[in-house]
Steps between C-alpha positions, in 0.01 A plus 500: 500500500334752268164678539262618241140518370327252272433656162385201288365157596474262207361169618478340165876536448572463870697822568491810702659832408619706804618857488778500755561801725823547309291571179579182328243243371550143623328192365396236759341164449174445672645154600744664728227681714532456877173531692191673351502588132596857417255712308564806281564801723625281803841595663727202485846388595703246307848370443709610211591220262866528391427362151435799300521336166133575420489848679456564873331223688378422851396197690343411838239798463289561814264790599693737696310477822473111485738330756 
């Protein structure tokens, strides 16, 4: 599980860009959101997607305090 902050939320293209605490940027599909939708500036947690053919990706994004 990786933590970070939402930097960009593009609903028309259905993706979120998260700046991870490790300094890397991760692209996460809005379709893989668990619980309430994350907004720009929200602290989030997500799983790393091992397929990095298109850059660093995440999945199962959730607001950090959401159970």
